[in-house]
KEVO-483093 format. One line per 2 residues: number of its first residue (from 1); their letters; for each residue x, y, z of C-alpha. Coordinates in Angstrom, 1 decimal. Layout:
NUM = a = X/Y/Z ~ ... .
This chain:
1 = xx = 89.8/67.5/45.9 ~ 90.9/66.4/49.9 .
3 = xx = 89.4/70.3/51.4 ~ 86.1/69.5/49.2 .
5 = xx = 82.7/68.5/51.0 ~ 82.1/65.3/49.0 .
7 = xx = 85.4/64.3/50.3 ~ 84.8/65.0/53.8 .
9 = xx = 81.5/63.7/53.4 ~ 83.0/60.2/51.9 .
11 = xx = 85.9/60.3/54.7 ~ 83.3/60.7/57.6 .
13 = xx = 81.0/58.2/56.6 ~ 83.8/55.6/55.1 .
15 = xx = 86.6/55.7/57.7 ~ 86.4/52.4/60.0 .
17 = xx = 88.2/51.4/56.9 ~ 90.0/53.7/55.0 .
19 = xx = 92.1/54.5/58.4 ~ 93.5/51.5/58.8 .
21 = xx = 93.6/50.6/54.9 ~ 95.5/53.9/53.9 .
23 = xx = 98.5/52.7/57.3 ~ 98.2/49.3/55.5 .
25 = xx = 98.6/50.0/52.0 ~ 101.4/52.6/53.4 .
27 = xx = 103.7/49.6/54.9 ~ 102.4/47.3/52.3 .
29 = xx = 104.3/49.9/50.0 ~ 107.5/50.7/52.4 .
31 = xx = 108.3/47.3/53.0 ~ 107.2/45.8/49.6 .
33 = xx = 104.6/43.2/51.4 ~ 101.5/42.5/52.5 .
35 = xx = 102.3/40.2/55.0 ~ 102.5/42.4/58.1 .
37 = xx = 104.6/40.0/60.0 ~ 107.3/40.5/57.8 .
39 = xx = 107.3/44.6/58.7 ~ 109.8/45.3/60.4 .
41 = xx = 108.3/47.7/62.7 ~ 106.5/45.1/65.4 .
43 = xx = 104.9/47.2/68.1 ~ 106.5/46.1/71.8 .
45 = xx = 103.4/46.8/74.2 ~ 105.1/48.7/77.8 .
47 = xx = 104.0/47.0/81.0 ~ 101.8/50.6/81.7 .
49 = xx = 100.4/50.0/77.6 ~ 99.0/46.7/78.7 .
51 = xx = 97.7/47.3/81.6 ~ 96.0/50.1/79.5 .
53 = xx = 94.6/48.2/77.1 ~ 93.2/45.8/79.5 .
55 = xx = 91.5/48.2/81.1 ~ 89.4/48.4/78.6 .
57 = xx = 89.0/44.9/76.6 ~ 89.1/41.9/78.0 .
59 = xx = 91.4/40.0/76.2 ~ 90.8/37.1/76.8 .
61 = xx = 87.6/37.0/75.7 ~ 88.9/39.0/72.2 .
63 = xx = 91.3/35.7/71.8 ~ 88.0/33.4/72.5 .
65 = xx = 85.7/35.4/69.5 ~ 88.7/35.8/67.2 .
67 = xx = 90.5/32.7/67.1 ~ 85.9/30.9/67.0 .
69 = xx = 85.3/32.4/63.8 ~ 88.7/31.9/62.7 .
71 = xx = 88.4/28.5/63.9 ~ 84.9/27.6/61.9 .
73 = xx = 86.3/29.6/59.1 ~ 83.0/32.3/59.0 .
75 = xx = 83.4/33.1/55.8 ~ 81.0/35.8/56.5 .
77 = xx = 83.2/37.8/58.9 ~ 84.9/40.2/59.6 .
79 = xx = 83.1/42.2/56.6 ~ 79.5/41.5/58.4 .
81 = xx = 78.9/39.9/62.0 ~ 80.8/41.4/64.4 .
83 = xx = 79.7/43.4/67.9 ~ 80.9/44.4/70.3 .
85 = xx = 79.5/45.9/73.4 ~ 80.4/46.6/77.0 .
87 = xx = 77.7/47.1/80.6 ~ 77.7/50.7/81.1 .
89 = xx = 76.1/50.3/85.2 ~ 77.4/50.4/88.2 .
91 = xx = 79.4/47.1/88.5 ~ 78.3/44.3/91.1 .
93 = xx = 80.8/43.3/93.3 ~ 81.4/38.9/91.7 .
95 = xx = 80.3/40.1/88.4 ~ 83.4/40.4/85.4 .
97 = xx = 80.9/41.2/83.3 ~ 79.7/44.4/85.2 .
99 = xx = 83.1/45.8/84.7 ~ 83.1/48.0/81.9 .
101 = xx = 85.5/46.6/79.5 ~ 84.9/45.6/76.3 .
103 = xx = 83.3/42.6/75.2 ~ 82.6/40.5/71.8 .
105 = xx = 79.2/38.8/70.3 ~ 79.1/35.4/68.6 .
107 = xx = 75.8/35.5/66.2 ~ 74.6/35.0/62.6 .
109 = xx = 77.5/32.0/61.8 ~ 75.3/30.0/59.7 .
111 = xx = 78.6/30.4/56.7 ~ 81.1/28.5/59.0 .
113 = xx = 83.0/25.7/57.6 ~ 81.9/26.3/54.0 .
115 = xx = 84.5/28.2/52.0 ~ 83.2/26.9/48.5 .
117 = xx = 80.9/29.8/49.5 ~ 83.5/32.6/50.7 .
119 = xx = 82.8/35.8/49.3 ~ 84.5/37.9/46.3 .
121 = xx = 86.9/39.3/48.9 ~ 88.6/35.9/49.8 .
123 = xx = 90.2/35.1/46.2 ~ 93.1/34.2/47.1 .
125 = xx = 93.0/32.6/50.3 ~ 91.5/30.2/49.0 .
127 = xx = 88.4/31.0/51.0 ~ 90.0/30.7/54.3 .
129 = xx = 89.2/33.5/57.0 ~ 92.1/33.0/58.7 .
131 = xx = 94.8/33.5/55.9 ~ 92.7/36.7/54.8 .
133 = xx = 92.7/37.9/58.3 ~ 96.1/38.0/58.0 .
135 = xx = 96.9/39.3/54.2 ~ 94.1/41.7/54.6 .
137 = xx = 94.4/43.5/57.8 ~ 93.1/47.3/57.5 .
139 = xx = 89.6/45.3/57.0 ~ 87.0/46.0/59.4 .
141 = xx = 87.7/44.2/62.4 ~ 90.6/42.3/60.8 .
143 = xx = 92.7/45.7/62.1 ~ 92.2/45.1/65.5 .
145 = xx = 93.2/41.7/65.4 ~ 96.5/42.5/63.6 .
147 = xx = 97.2/45.4/66.1 ~ 97.1/43.1/68.8 .
149 = xx = 99.4/40.5/67.0 ~ 100.9/42.9/66.1 .
151 = xx = 102.9/42.9/69.4 ~ 105.0/39.7/71.2 .
153 = xx = 103.7/39.1/73.7 ~ 100.0/39.6/72.3 .
155 = xx = 101.2/37.5/69.3 ~ 102.7/34.7/71.7 .
157 = xx = 98.9/35.2/74.2 ~ 96.7/34.2/70.9 .
159 = xx = 98.8/30.9/70.3 ~ 99.2/29.7/73.8 .
161 = xx = 95.2/30.0/73.9 ~ 95.2/28.7/70.6 .
163 = xx = 96.7/25.8/71.9 ~ 94.5/25.4/74.6 .
165 = xx = 92.0/25.2/72.4 ~ 93.2/22.7/69.8 .
167 = xx = 94.0/20.8/73.8 ~ 90.3/21.1/75.1 .
169 = xx = 87.3/22.4/73.4 ~ 89.2/21.9/69.6 .
171 = xx = 90.6/18.3/70.5 ~ 89.3/15.7/67.4 .
173 = xx = 87.4/13.7/70.9 ~ 85.5/16.7/71.9 .
175 = xx = 84.7/18.1/67.7 ~ 83.5/14.5/66.7 .
177 = xx = 81.6/14.0/69.7 ~ 79.7/17.4/69.4 .
179 = xx = 79.0/17.0/66.0 ~ 77.7/13.1/66.3 .
181 = xx = 75.7/14.3/69.2 ~ 74.7/17.3/67.7 .
183 = xx = 73.4/15.2/64.6 ~ 71.4/12.7/66.4 .
185 = xx = 69.3/15.3/67.7 ~ 68.5/16.9/64.4 .
187 = xx = 68.6/13.4/62.8 ~ 65.3/11.8/64.8 .
189 = xx = 63.2/14.5/63.5 ~ 64.2/14.1/59.8 .
191 = xx = 62.4/10.7/60.2 ~ 59.2/12.2/61.0 .
193 = xx = 59.6/15.5/58.6 ~ 61.2/14.9/56.0 .
195 = xx = 61.8/12.7/53.3 ~ 64.3/9.9/52.6 .
197 = xx = 66.2/11.5/49.7 ~ 66.1/15.0/52.0 .
199 = xx = 68.1/12.7/55.2 ~ 70.4/11.4/52.4 .
201 = xx = 71.8/14.8/51.5 ~ 71.9/16.0/55.1 .
203 = xx = 73.8/13.1/55.9 ~ 76.4/14.3/52.9 .
205 = xx = 76.4/17.6/55.0 ~ 76.9/16.4/58.3 .
207 = xx = 79.7/14.1/57.2 ~ 81.6/16.9/55.1 .
209 = xx = 80.8/19.3/58.4 ~ 83.0/16.6/60.5 .
211 = xx = 85.8/16.2/57.8 ~ 86.4/20.0/57.5 .
213 = xx = 86.2/20.7/61.6 ~ 88.9/17.7/61.9 .
215 = xx = 91.5/18.8/59.4 ~ 91.1/22.5/60.5 .
217 = xx = 93.4/22.3/62.8 ~ 96.3/21.4/60.6 .
219 = xx = 94.8/24.3/58.2 ~ 95.5/27.2/60.7 .
221 = xx = 99.1/25.7/61.8 ~ 100.2/25.6/58.1 .
223 = xx = 98.8/29.7/57.9 ~ 101.0/30.3/61.4 .
225 = xx = 104.2/28.9/59.7 ~ 103.2/30.6/56.3 .
227 = xx = 102.7/34.1/57.9 ~ 103.8/34.0/61.5 .
229 = xx = 107.1/32.0/61.0 ~ 106.0/29.7/63.6 .
231 = xx = 107.4/26.1/63.8 ~ 104.0/24.0/64.9 .
233 = xx = 106.5/21.0/65.7 ~ 108.9/22.9/68.0 .
235 = xx = 107.1/22.7/71.6 ~ 107.4/22.6/75.4 .
237 = xx = 104.8/21.0/77.4 ~ 103.2/22.0/80.4 .
239 = xx = 101.8/20.0/83.2 ~ 99.8/21.6/86.2 .
241 = xx = 97.8/19.7/90.0 ~ 96.1/22.3/91.7 .
243 = xx = 96.4/21.0/94.5 ~ 93.5/21.5/97.7 .
245 = xx = 92.2/25.1/98.0 ~ 93.8/26.7/95.4 .
247 = xx = 92.9/27.0/91.2 ~ 95.2/27.1/88.7 .
249 = xx = 94.1/29.6/85.5 ~ 96.3/28.4/82.5 .
251 = xx = 95.5/31.6/80.4 ~ 92.1/31.5/80.3 .
253 = xx = 91.4/27.7/81.4 ~ 90.9/27.2/85.4 .
255 = xx = 92.1/24.0/87.0 ~ 90.3/23.2/89.3 .
257 = xx = 91.5/22.0/93.5 ~ 92.1/18.2/92.7 .
259 = xx = 92.2/18.0/89.1 ~ 94.8/18.5/86.7 .
261 = xx = 96.0/19.9/83.2 ~ 98.8/19.2/80.2 .
263 = xx = 99.2/20.9/76.6 ~ 102.3/21.0/74.7 .
265 = xx = 102.7/25.0/73.3 ~ 104.3/25.8/70.2 .
267 = xx = 107.5/27.6/71.2 ~ 106.7/30.9/70.3 .
269 = xx = 103.7/30.7/72.6 ~ 103.5/33.3/76.1 .
271 = xx = 101.5/30.7/78.6 ~ 101.0/32.5/82.1 .
273 = xx = 100.4/30.4/85.2 ~ 98.6/32.2/88.2 .
275 = xx = 97.8/30.5/91.0 ~ 94.3/31.6/92.9 .
277 = xx = 93.5/30.9/96.5 ~ 90.1/29.6/97.7 .
279 = xx = 88.4/31.4/100.4 ~ 89.3/30.2/103.7 .
281 = xx = 93.3/29.8/102.5 ~ 96.2/31.4/102.3 .
283 = xx = 98.6/31.2/99.1 ~ 102.0/31.4/101.0 .
285 = xx = 104.4/30.1/98.6 ~ 105.2/29.2/94.9 .
287 = xx = 107.9/26.2/94.3 ~ 110.1/27.3/91.3 .
289 = xx = 113.6/25.4/90.1 ~ 113.1/23.8/94.0 .
291 = xx = 112.8/27.4/96.0 ~ 109.9/29.1/97.6 .
293 = xx = 109.3/32.8/95.9 ~ 106.7/34.9/96.4 .
295 = xx = 102.9/34.5/94.8 ~ 102.4/36.1/91.5 .
297 = xx = 102.2/35.1/87.7 ~ 103.8/32.5/86.2 .
299 = xx = 105.1/33.3/82.2 ~ 106.6/30.6/80.7 .
301 = xx = 107.9/31.0/76.9 ~ 109.5/33.5/74.5 .
303 = xx = 107.2/35.9/75.1 ~ 107.7/36.3/78.6 .
305 = xx = 108.7/40.7/79.8 ~ 110.7/40.9/82.3 .
307 = xx = 108.6/42.8/85.3 ~ 106.0/40.2/84.5 .
309 = xx = 107.3/38.1/88.0 ~ 108.9/34.8/86.1 .
311 = xx = 110.8/34.1/82.3 ~ 112.2/30.9/81.4 .
313 = xx = 114.5/30.5/79.1 ~ 113.4/28.1/76.5 .
315 = xx = 116.1/25.0/76.6 ~ 115.0/22.3/77.4 .
317 = xx = 116.9/21.6/80.4 ~ 115.4/24.7/82.3 .
319 = xx = 111.3/23.5/80.4 ~ 112.0/20.3/82.3 .
321 = xx = 112.5/22.0/85.3 ~ 109.9/23.9/85.5 .
323 = xx = 107.5/21.4/84.2 ~ 108.6/19.3/87.2 .
325 = xx = 108.5/22.4/89.8 ~ 104.4/23.2/88.1 .
327 = xx = 103.6/19.9/89.4 ~ 104.2/21.0/92.7 .
329 = xx = 104.5/24.3/93.2 ~ 101.3/25.3/95.1 .
331 = xx = 102.2/25.3/98.9 ~ 99.0/26.5/100.9 .
333 = xx = 98.9/27.7/104.5 ~ 94.9/28.1/106.6 .
C-alpha cells in the first residue's frame, strides 16, 4: 500500500503533520503514556547543536511567540494561524532582524481567553491550549515546541522566560492596566454609536476577559506541575542592578544603566545573565562569589550546562551568595 500512487500523494500532501504524528504514536505506545515528559529518552542538546539551532532560529522570539499564545489560551491555534518568516536580503549592521534567522508572526487572535469556543480537538484538554499542546505534541506547530522543550536546557529557558513575563507584562498590575485602559477607549465610542443594552453586554465581556486573564498564571502553573513536574512553590530569587555604562540582559529582559530588576524563578528554570558594555566603556570583570572572573555569560539554575561559563548549584547558601554577587557584579573601566 505504501508504494501505491494514492498513498504517495496522500503522504506528500500531509507529511507536515503525518511524520511527527507517527513518531508521537510510536513513543506513546512504547512508553504507555501520551505525556512526552515521562518518556525516558529526553534530548540533550550539545553546545554545538544549540549553536547550530540558534543560528537558524531566534530562540528568544520562539519562546515569546509560544508563551503569548499559550498565556492568552488561543484556541484557534496551533492548528491554524501560525506563520514563520525570515529576512533573505543582505545583512544590515545593527539590525538583528536582517540576520536571516527564522522568527514568528502573531496574527488572527480573535479567539483568546474563550475556552468555551474551543474546537473539537480540544476535547479532553478542558479547552486549554497549553494542556492540548503538552498532550498532543505531534499537531502542527506543537511539534516544534515539543522538540525544543524535550531538552532540559531549553525547557529551563522556557520556564525562565515564563517567570519573567509573569513578573512583568503578564503580572496582575500590568494586565489590569492594559485591559482597563483599552476598555476606557472603546467605552467612549459606545455612548455615541451603540444601544445601552449592547454596552451592558460588552461590559460583561470585559469583566470576563479580566477574570480569565488574571487567573491564567495559576492555570498554567497547575499544568506545569501536572505535565512537566515543576514545583512552582520552589523558587530562587535573582536581583540585579546595572551600573553606569552597562546593560544587563536577563534571558530576554534588558536592564539598562541605573535600573534594577528582581524576579523569582522556578527551581527548574535556566536563567542566563549577560553583561553588555555601553559605547565608550569596557567590561573588565564580573565579581562572582567575591572574586573577579573573566566577563562572560552567567548561567543560573538546574539547566546550566558545563562550558557555559558558570554553573551555580541550587542550594540555599549558594543562591544567597549568587544573589549578593549579582547585585554588585559589574565593574567597568573607561
